[in-house]
N, C-alpha and C positions, 0 to 999 in steps of 0.2 A: 733688547728689551724698552719698551719705551716707560717713562716717569710715570708719577700722577698728580693729582692738582697742584701740588704742592710746586712742583718743578716750574709749573705756569704763573702762579702767584709771587713765585722769589726771579722771574725773571728782569732783569736790570734796564736802564733806560738804553738806549739805542743798540739793544740786542733781540737775540729772534730765538725763537724756538718752534720745532716741529710739531705738528701732530696727527698724530696715528690713529686709524681706527683698531681696537683694541679684540684678541681672540675674543670675548665677549660681547660683542658689540652685536645688540639686537635691540628689540622694542622695549623691552624691560617695563613690561606694561606696571610693574610693583613701584616705578620709581616714577614722582612727577615730582616736577618744580611748585616750591607754594613761594607769594613775595610776601613778608610782614615785615612791618616796623620794629625797630630794637625793644618795644616794651614786651611786644609778644613774642617775639623771639626769646627771651628770656625767659616767659612763662612754659612756652615749649618746652625748653631745654630743663626747665623744673619741674615736667610733669603735671603742669598745672592746667591745661587746655584740655577738652574732650571734645569727640566729633559728636554729635544726637541727631537723632531721628528712627524713626522705623524703614521696613523697606519701603513703604508707599509713601513717603514722606522727602522731603526735599534737606540734604543733611546739612547741619548748621554746626559753625566750630563758636564754642561759649567758652571764657576764659572767667574767672573769676566774676566779672561784675558786669561784662558785656558780650553781646550775641551777634554773629557775624554771619553771612552766606558767603558759599565758597563759590566763584565764575570763576570759569576756564577759560582763558587769554588764546586766542590764535597768535602768532608771529609769522611774517612771512622773511622773516632773518633765521637762517641757520642757527640751530643754539646745542653747542657740545657739552653732554656731560663727562667730566672728568672726575674720575673718582680718585680719593687719597693712594699715597702708594701701596699701603697695605692690604688694601683689596687687592691690585694689581701681581703683588708678588705670588698670589693664590695661584696664579694663573702659570706661574715657573718661569724659567728660561729654559727648556729640553736643548736646546741647540750651541749652549754657552755663549752664545753672543755676546761682543763686548755691551758695555751700556751709552746709551745714545742720548743726546739731550731733547729726547721726541715724548711728549705728553701723549697719553693716551685716551680717546676717548671710547665710551661703552656705548653713547646712545646718542641719536637726533629728538631733540623736544620737538615738538611740534607748537608751542606754547607753555604756560604756567598757568597755577593756579592765585587769584588773589580773592583778598578778601574784601568784604562791604559791611560795613553796620548797620546791622537791622531792629526792626522793634522784635524782642520776645515772642515766641508764638505762646499767650499764655491762653489763648480759648479751651482748651486740650484741659487746664488743666483746670478749669472751670466744668467744664463736662467730669473728667474725674470726679471730681468732690460734691459733685451733686448727683452721682448713684448712689452714694447711701449718706444723706443728712444724720444727724446724731439730735434724734427726737426723745427721747428718755435718759433719766440717770441710771447708770447701770449699765446703758448695753455694750460699754467697752470691755463688759468683764464677760460679756454672755461665749465668748469662743467663737466666734464665727468670724474671719477677717475679711471675707468674701467682700468684694467692692471698697473696700479701704487701703491705703497707701499711707507708707511712712517716711520720714524725707526723703531715702535713696531711692525709692519707689518712684517719685514724683521728679528726683532728680535726672531718673534715667529713660522716662517718659514723655518728658515736657523740655521742649527745645527752648530752655535760657540759663542764663548764667544762675549761680547760687545766689545773687545779690537781686538780680530781678528777680527769682520764682521767691524769694522771701518779701517782696513788695508788692506781687501778687497773690500770695497769699493772704499779707495784711490787707490789699484791697478787696477782697472776699468776704474778710472779716472770720478768717481761719483759724482755728485753735488746736492744737495738737490734745489727745486724749486718749491717755495708754496706749501712746507711741504711735497714733494714727493722726494725722490731720484732716480736720472735718469743717465741714459748715453748719452751723448747726439750727436745727429747722426754724421756720420762721413765730410758727405757733408754738414749740418750746421757749423761744425766748422771747416771745410774747408775754406769756405764762411769768416767766421768770422777771420782767420787766413790771408787770400788774406787783406782781409780789413785793417786790421792790419799792414799787410807789405807797400801794397800801403800807406797808411797816411805815414807810417812814411818814404815813400821815396817824397811825397809830402811837409811836415813837416822839415823835414830831423831830424827826431830819429834816435838817432844812436841804434840800434836791441840790443845793452850790455848795454842800459842805459834808457831804457822806463819809462819814471816817471809817476806814477799811477796819480798823480792829474793832468797830461794832458791828457793820453792817453783818461781816461774814457769817460771825457766830448764828447772828439773828435768822440768816436765810438756808443756813447748813442744819438748823431745826427745823426749817418749813421744807428740806428732804433737798434741799442746792447745795452740791459739793463747794469746795472754797475755787475751783476752776473756773465751772463753771458762774458762778457769780462774780469771780474778777473779768470772769470774758465778756459779760453784760456792761459792766462797769466798763468796761474799756471801749465797747461798741457805741455805749451810749453818749460816753463823756468822753473829761480828761480829768487826768492826774493833776494833782495840785498838795502844796502843803497847806499846812494850820497859815503861814504866813503872806500865803501869798506866791510865791516864787516856785518856779517851775521843782518839783519834786528829782528831776535827772540832778538837777544844779544846789541845791538847798537839802537842805535838813531841816526834819520837822516832822510833824506827825501826818503819815498819809492819806489825804482827803481826795475825796471824787465831786466834781463839780457836774452835775447831768446836761448835757447840751438840749436847750429848747426846742431848736432846727432837728435835731435828730429824735429827738423824743415826740416831737408832733409827726413827723412824718411816717414816724413807725404805725401812726396809729391814721394817718391818712391811707398810709398803704392796707392796713385792712382792712377800709370800708371801701377803698377800690378794688380790691379782691372778690367784689360783688360784681364786679363789672360799670356802667355809665349809668352817672349821677344826673342830673340837675342840678348846676352850680349852688345855687339857693342851699340847695335842700341839704347839697355835701357839705357846706360850708357849717348850717346849721348841726348835723349832727359832729363833726369834728369837732367843733368848740364842747362840744358835749361830750366829748369822748377825756379832753385833754386833764391831766394834772391841775391843782387849783395853781394859776399864778402865770401858767403859759400861753400864750396866746397864738395862736394859728394863722399864717398870711399866705397867700397865695403863691410867692417868690420862693417858697420852700420847695414847694413841690416841681422846680425846675429840672428837667431829666427825668421826672417818676411819673406825670401825668400830662395832658395835653388836653387842652379848650379848644371846645368848639361851638362853631356857632350854628344853630339850625332854626330857621324863620327868626321868631323873636325870642328864645329863649338859649343860653349860654349853657353847655353839656360838657362836664370833663372826665375822661377815661382813660384807663390806666396806660400807660404805653414806658416802659423802665428803659433806662441805656443798658442795666446791666443784665438784661438778656439780647444784648444787638449784640452783632461780630465784631470782633477784635480787631481786625482788620480792615483799611480804610476804604477798598473796591466795595466789600462786601458790606461796609457799615454806610456809607451814601445810599449803596443800591437799597437797602432794608429803609433807610428814610424816605427816601424817594415813593415807595412804593406804598408808606403811610401817606404821605402826601405830594402831592407833586411840586408844590411851592412852599418856601417855606420864608418867613422871615426871621431876620439875624438873632434877635432874642428867643425865639422857638427855637433854632438853630444851637444857639451855641452848647445850651449843656449836652448835647448827645453826640461834640465831638472834643470837649476841651477833653475828653482824656485819653485822645487817639496821640499817639507817640510814632514819629517817624523821622529815625535820624538825619539831619541834612536837610528835614523840611518842616518848616511853619506852618502856623495853623492857617494863616492867610495862604502858602503856599499849596495846601491842601484845599482851599477853596480854589484856587484856579485849577488844580488837577482835576478836580471831579465836581464841580458844578459852575453853573451861568449864573454869573449878577446881571441883575434887573433893576435899576434906578432912573427912572423917568428923568426927575430934575434932583440936583444936591441936596436939597433938605428933603428928601421923598425917602422912605424908610427901605435899605435893600431887599431884594428876593430873591433867593437862593432856586433855582430848577438844576436837575439831571443836565451834566454835561453829552 
């Protein structure tokens, strides 16, 4: 009877060992070779990897921090699989034949699976959370969980590692309410921001020093839970402490500073919901809607709106990166449907969030666009490849 893989692993230099086909030799479709590095190998042994994907999706392997595509690589060499000895002992030795220094193969492998680091598939996360945005206080207590997703549900449905999923939730400004992860309705969040700013005027709160212990009770009296009030502060501002150091690194009274850019952008998007505007009219209306002391700048609209010239007039219309596909090929296709030619300053905010492991922004441009620049000092223009 032949031996297991141990015999082949322990063969000494200048010696040899025979290989035979075992009684169980066959296709063994349940056995496949997978090539991994030491880090992923350790995670596999610790049960810290997951294969994710629905029947209509390409299967992806996810570790705690990265996502990998699984590709089959054929080989022209003969690769024999030899199991450990304890597997072969199950076959028995019915004829009581003397043991021989022979390794026993059970399968001829035509190739192996290899892993390629890829970007997480977060578009599904966006579509899942947009099924049922949070629109009113108390909604989470109504008992209807249709269209709602807990953390475990998102892990099961979204092809991403845990770290990448957390980053995806952060980028969507999602918040956990009643055990479910939700995107807060834009109109609801706008009302909450309006109430916050109105209270800042009434109570003489500086918008760059909103004290948590003071703001939350007041907003609670206005009907907003602490959870949503904090989410509003996180969405439109940053947390600091009274001495100006980071709240994560220091100690002190927790305060929040509203971001002029984020607040101004919010009111710009409210106006753009109505559609196309003459640029001059839009800028006038935008300035009128802003809190005292804040200044609107066109730079704030990068990635949210486009400015076009029609005849002698300039017009602005909404075009948000948050509604574009997350995969590079689909993103560039959508961009060139909107405009056949893009100058770099207009294109850059619509592709800077794209993440493709091993491919830089310049690499993306080379792959998906054609660059035109008549002279060295001319502005580069990009069109579809």
